Biopython code that builds the backbone (N, CA, C, O; Angstrom):
import numpy as np
from Bio.PDB.StructureBuilder import StructureBuilder

atoms = [
    (1, "UNK", "N", (52.880, 85.812, 131.246)),
    (1, "UNK", "CA", (53.797, 85.123, 132.129)),
    (1, "UNK", "C", (54.786, 84.275, 131.337)),
    (1, "UNK", "O", (55.943, 84.148, 131.739)),
    (2, "UNK", "N", (54.363, 83.704, 130.241)),
    (2, "UNK", "CA", (55.272, 82.866, 129.468)),
    (2, "UNK", "C", (56.422, 83.686, 128.888)),
    (2, "UNK", "O", (57.530, 83.173, 128.734)),
    (3, "UNK", "N", (56.169, 84.960, 128.564)),
    (3, "UNK", "CA", (57.244, 85.813, 128.052)),
    (3, "UNK", "C", (58.301, 86.051, 129.134)),
    (3, "UNK", "O", (59.498, 86.074, 128.848)),
    (4, "UNK", "N", (57.856, 86.224, 130.358)),
    (4, "UNK", "CA", (58.792, 86.414, 131.472)),
    (4, "UNK", "C", (59.609, 85.139, 131.663)),
    (4, "UNK", "O", (60.829, 85.191, 131.817)),
    (5, "UNK", "N", (58.927, 84.000, 131.652)),
    (5, "UNK", "CA", (59.619, 82.725, 131.854)),
    (5, "UNK", "C", (60.668, 82.494, 130.776)),
    (5, "UNK", "O", (61.786, 82.073, 131.072)),
    (6, "UNK", "N", (60.306, 82.774, 129.516)),
    (6, "UNK", "CA", (61.260, 82.601, 128.420)),
    (6, "UNK", "C", (62.428, 83.576, 128.547)),
    (6, "UNK", "O", (63.565, 83.221, 128.238)),
    (7, "UNK", "N", (62.162, 84.782, 128.992)),
    (7, "UNK", "CA", (63.219, 85.792, 129.059)),
    (7, "UNK", "C", (64.262, 85.484, 130.133)),
    (7, "UNK", "O", (65.426, 85.850, 129.968)),
    (8, "UNK", "N", (63.880, 84.824, 131.228)),
    (8, "UNK", "CA", (64.880, 84.527, 132.255)),
    (8, "UNK", "C", (65.763, 83.354, 131.853)),
    (8, "UNK", "O", (66.780, 83.106, 132.499)),
    (9, "UNK", "N", (65.404, 82.640, 130.815)),
    (9, "UNK", "CA", (66.237, 81.552, 130.322)),
    (9, "UNK", "C", (67.184, 82.015, 129.219)),
    (9, "UNK", "O", (67.749, 81.195, 128.495)),
    (10, "UNK", "N", (67.353, 83.302, 129.097)),
    (10, "UNK", "CA", (68.259, 83.850, 128.088)),
    (10, "UNK", "C", (69.695, 83.517, 128.462)),
    (10, "UNK", "O", (70.039, 83.482, 129.644)),
    (11, "UNK", "N", (70.519, 83.277, 127.480)),
    (11, "UNK", "CA", (71.908, 82.858, 127.727)),
    (11, "UNK", "C", (72.749, 83.926, 128.423)),
    (11, "UNK", "O", (73.783, 83.604, 129.008)),
    (12, "UNK", "N", (72.327, 85.191, 128.371)),
    (12, "UNK", "CA", (73.104, 86.266, 128.999)),
    (12, "UNK", "C", (72.799, 86.440, 130.491)),
    (12, "UNK", "O", (73.458, 87.239, 131.156)),
    (13, "UNK", "N", (71.834, 85.726, 131.019)),
    (13, "UNK", "CA", (71.498, 85.828, 132.434)),
    (13, "UNK", "C", (72.259, 84.735, 133.181)),
    (13, "UNK", "O", (72.113, 83.548, 132.890)),
    (14, "UNK", "N", (73.074, 85.158, 134.151)),
    (14, "UNK", "CA", (73.874, 84.170, 134.877)),
    (14, "UNK", "C", (73.019, 83.393, 135.877)),
    (14, "UNK", "O", (71.861, 83.735, 136.116)),
    (15, "UNK", "N", (73.600, 82.352, 136.454)),
    (15, "UNK", "CA", (72.850, 81.441, 137.323)),
    (15, "UNK", "C", (72.289, 82.136, 138.559)),
    (15, "UNK", "O", (71.158, 81.854, 138.956)),
    (16, "UNK", "N", (73.048, 83.033, 139.176)),
    (16, "UNK", "CA", (72.567, 83.723, 140.378)),
    (16, "UNK", "C", (71.373, 84.617, 140.061)),
    (16, "UNK", "O", (70.398, 84.646, 140.812)),
    (17, "UNK", "N", (71.449, 85.340, 138.956)),
    (17, "UNK", "CA", (70.331, 86.198, 138.555)),
    (17, "UNK", "C", (69.111, 85.354, 138.203)),
    (17, "UNK", "O", (67.987, 85.703, 138.563)),
    (18, "UNK", "N", (69.332, 84.238, 137.497)),
    (18, "UNK", "CA", (68.233, 83.353, 137.132)),
    (18, "UNK", "C", (67.542, 82.816, 138.385)),
    (18, "UNK", "O", (66.313, 82.782, 138.462)),
    (19, "UNK", "N", (68.348, 82.398, 139.366)),
    (19, "UNK", "CA", (67.786, 81.867, 140.598)),
    (19, "UNK", "C", (66.966, 82.924, 141.340)),
    (19, "UNK", "O", (65.875, 82.636, 141.833)),
    (20, "UNK", "N", (67.490, 84.137, 141.416)),
    (20, "UNK", "CA", (66.758, 85.220, 142.071)),
    (20, "UNK", "C", (65.424, 85.471, 141.370)),
    (20, "UNK", "O", (64.391, 85.581, 142.031)),
    (21, "UNK", "N", (65.437, 85.561, 140.046)),
    (21, "UNK", "CA", (64.203, 85.807, 139.297)),
    (21, "UNK", "C", (63.215, 84.653, 139.455)),
    (21, "UNK", "O", (62.015, 84.882, 139.607)),
    (22, "UNK", "N", (63.707, 83.425, 139.421)),
    (22, "UNK", "CA", (62.833, 82.265, 139.580)),
    (22, "UNK", "C", (62.159, 82.287, 140.949)),
    (22, "UNK", "O", (60.956, 82.054, 141.059)),
    (23, "UNK", "N", (62.938, 82.566, 141.987)),
    (23, "UNK", "CA", (62.382, 82.625, 143.340)),
    (23, "UNK", "C", (61.369, 83.756, 143.472)),
    (23, "UNK", "O", (60.333, 83.587, 144.115)),
    (24, "UNK", "N", (61.659, 84.903, 142.871)),
    (24, "UNK", "CA", (60.737, 86.035, 142.942)),
    (24, "UNK", "C", (59.422, 85.725, 142.233)),
    (24, "UNK", "O", (58.349, 86.056, 142.738)),
    (25, "UNK", "N", (59.501, 85.097, 141.075)),
    (25, "UNK", "CA", (58.293, 84.756, 140.317)),
    (25, "UNK", "C", (57.436, 83.741, 141.073)),
    (25, "UNK", "O", (56.209, 83.806, 141.013)),
    (26, "UNK", "N", (58.059, 82.821, 141.773)),
    (26, "UNK", "CA", (57.340, 81.755, 142.465)),
    (26, "UNK", "C", (57.128, 82.034, 143.955)),
    (26, "UNK", "O", (56.838, 81.113, 144.720)),
    (27, "UNK", "N", (57.270, 83.282, 144.369)),
    (27, "UNK", "CA", (57.066, 83.686, 145.768)),
    (27, "UNK", "C", (57.912, 82.851, 146.733)),
    (27, "UNK", "O", (57.436, 82.425, 147.785)),
    (28, "UNK", "N", (59.146, 82.631, 146.364)),
    (28, "UNK", "CA", (60.040, 81.818, 147.172)),
    (28, "UNK", "C", (60.699, 82.553, 148.316)),
    (28, "UNK", "O", (61.252, 81.925, 149.219)),
    (29, "UNK", "N", (60.648, 83.878, 148.294)),
    (29, "UNK", "CA", (61.261, 84.647, 149.374)),
    (29, "UNK", "C", (60.219, 84.988, 150.426)),
    (29, "UNK", "O", (59.070, 85.284, 150.096)),
    (30, "UNK", "N", (60.612, 84.948, 151.668)),
    (30, "UNK", "CA", (59.699, 85.216, 152.773)),
    (30, "UNK", "C", (59.667, 86.719, 153.028)),
    (30, "UNK", "O", (60.401, 87.235, 153.870)),
    (31, "UNK", "N", (58.808, 87.408, 152.289)),
    (31, "UNK", "CA", (58.659, 88.858, 152.414)),
    (31, "UNK", "C", (57.181, 89.221, 152.381)),
    (31, "UNK", "O", (56.343, 88.429, 151.950)),
    (32, "UNK", "N", (56.875, 90.424, 152.839)),
    (32, "UNK", "CA", (55.517, 90.956, 152.730)),
    (32, "UNK", "C", (54.451, 90.150, 153.442)),
    (32, "UNK", "O", (54.570, 89.869, 154.635)),
    (33, "UNK", "N", (53.412, 89.779, 152.715)),
    (33, "UNK", "CA", (52.241, 89.123, 153.287)),
    (33, "UNK", "C", (52.539, 87.772, 153.942)),
    (33, "UNK", "O", (51.744, 87.285, 154.745)),
    (34, "UNK", "N", (53.645, 87.185, 153.615)),
    (34, "UNK", "CA", (54.019, 85.909, 154.228)),
    (34, "UNK", "C", (53.980, 86.006, 155.757)),
    (34, "UNK", "O", (53.574, 85.056, 156.425)),
    (35, "UNK", "N", (54.397, 87.138, 156.308)),
    (35, "UNK", "CA", (54.530, 87.294, 157.752)),
    (35, "UNK", "C", (53.241, 87.728, 158.438)),
    (35, "UNK", "O", (53.166, 87.673, 159.665)),
    (36, "UNK", "N", (52.229, 88.156, 157.698)),
    (36, "UNK", "CA", (51.026, 88.718, 158.317)),
    (36, "UNK", "C", (50.214, 87.712, 159.112)),
    (36, "UNK", "O", (49.512, 88.115, 160.040)),
    (37, "UNK", "N", (50.269, 86.449, 158.805)),
    (37, "UNK", "CA", (49.440, 85.466, 159.499)),
    (37, "UNK", "C", (50.190, 84.684, 160.590)),
    (37, "UNK", "O", (49.629, 83.769, 161.192)),
    (38, "UNK", "N", (51.439, 85.040, 160.839)),
    (38, "UNK", "CA", (52.228, 84.368, 161.871)),
    (38, "UNK", "C", (52.287, 85.279, 163.097)),
    (38, "UNK", "O", (52.779, 86.404, 163.013)),
    (39, "UNK", "N", (51.785, 84.795, 164.234)),
    (39, "UNK", "CA", (51.772, 85.632, 165.446)),
    (39, "UNK", "C", (53.170, 86.149, 165.804)),
    (39, "UNK", "O", (54.161, 85.427, 165.697)),
    (40, "UNK", "N", (53.224, 87.379, 166.220)),
    (40, "UNK", "CA", (54.409, 88.109, 166.681)),
    (40, "UNK", "C", (55.416, 88.436, 165.573)),
    (40, "UNK", "O", (56.490, 88.957, 165.871)),
    (41, "UNK", "N", (55.104, 88.151, 164.319)),
    (41, "UNK", "CA", (56.006, 88.521, 163.221)),
    (41, "UNK", "C", (55.357, 89.512, 162.261)),
    (41, "UNK", "O", (55.924, 89.810, 161.209)),
    (42, "UNK", "N", (54.190, 90.022, 162.601)),
    (42, "UNK", "CA", (53.479, 90.945, 161.721)),
    (42, "UNK", "C", (54.299, 92.180, 161.327)),
    (42, "UNK", "O", (54.179, 92.638, 160.191)),
    (43, "UNK", "N", (55.129, 92.739, 162.226)),
    (43, "UNK", "CA", (55.912, 93.916, 161.824)),
    (43, "UNK", "C", (56.861, 93.652, 160.647)),
    (43, "UNK", "O", (57.244, 94.593, 159.951)),
    (44, "UNK", "N", (57.240, 92.413, 160.418)),
    (44, "UNK", "CA", (58.128, 92.094, 159.299)),
    (44, "UNK", "C", (57.447, 92.275, 157.941)),
    (44, "UNK", "O", (58.123, 92.362, 156.916)),
    (45, "UNK", "N", (56.124, 92.333, 157.930)),
    (45, "UNK", "CA", (55.375, 92.441, 156.678)),
    (45, "UNK", "C", (55.516, 93.825, 156.053)),
    (45, "UNK", "O", (55.340, 93.980, 154.845)),
    (46, "UNK", "N", (55.828, 94.820, 156.858)),
    (46, "UNK", "CA", (55.922, 96.190, 156.357)),
    (46, "UNK", "C", (57.361, 96.700, 156.420)),
    (46, "UNK", "O", (58.082, 96.440, 157.383)),
    (47, "UNK", "N", (57.755, 97.409, 155.407)),
    (47, "UNK", "CA", (59.076, 98.010, 155.369)),
    (47, "UNK", "C", (59.156, 99.142, 156.397)),
    (47, "UNK", "O", (58.249, 99.969, 156.482)),
    (48, "UNK", "N", (60.222, 99.179, 157.164)),
    (48, "UNK", "CA", (60.357, 100.220, 158.183)),
    (48, "UNK", "C", (60.531, 101.593, 157.571)),
    (48, "UNK", "O", (60.220, 102.589, 158.224)),
    (49, "UNK", "N", (61.012, 101.687, 156.353)),
    (49, "UNK", "CA", (61.272, 102.973, 155.724)),
    (49, "UNK", "C", (60.103, 103.467, 154.892)),
    (49, "UNK", "O", (59.983, 104.667, 154.646)),
    (50, "UNK", "N", (59.246, 102.569, 154.459)),
    (50, "UNK", "CA", (58.093, 102.966, 153.634)),
    (50, "UNK", "C", (56.955, 103.370, 154.520)),
    (50, "UNK", "O", (55.889, 103.739, 154.026)),
]
sb = StructureBuilder()
sb.init_structure("model")
sb.init_model(0)
sb.init_chain("A")
sb.init_seg("    ")
for serial, (resi, resn, name, xyz) in enumerate(atoms, 1):
    if name == "N":
        sb.init_residue(resn, " ", resi, " ")
    sb.init_atom(name, np.array(xyz, "f"), 0.0, 1.0, " ", f" {name:<3s}", serial, name[0])
structure = sb.get_structure()
């Protein structure tokens, strides 16, 4: 995990990409299992195309 953390702080990664990667690493986006325990939102946990 430390290698991933160090790699996103590379000077060639812009702020938007860094923010996206940081949020993804820290489960900051409300996707997947996040919705499984909230009543009436369970369908959001699964991709409609998969």
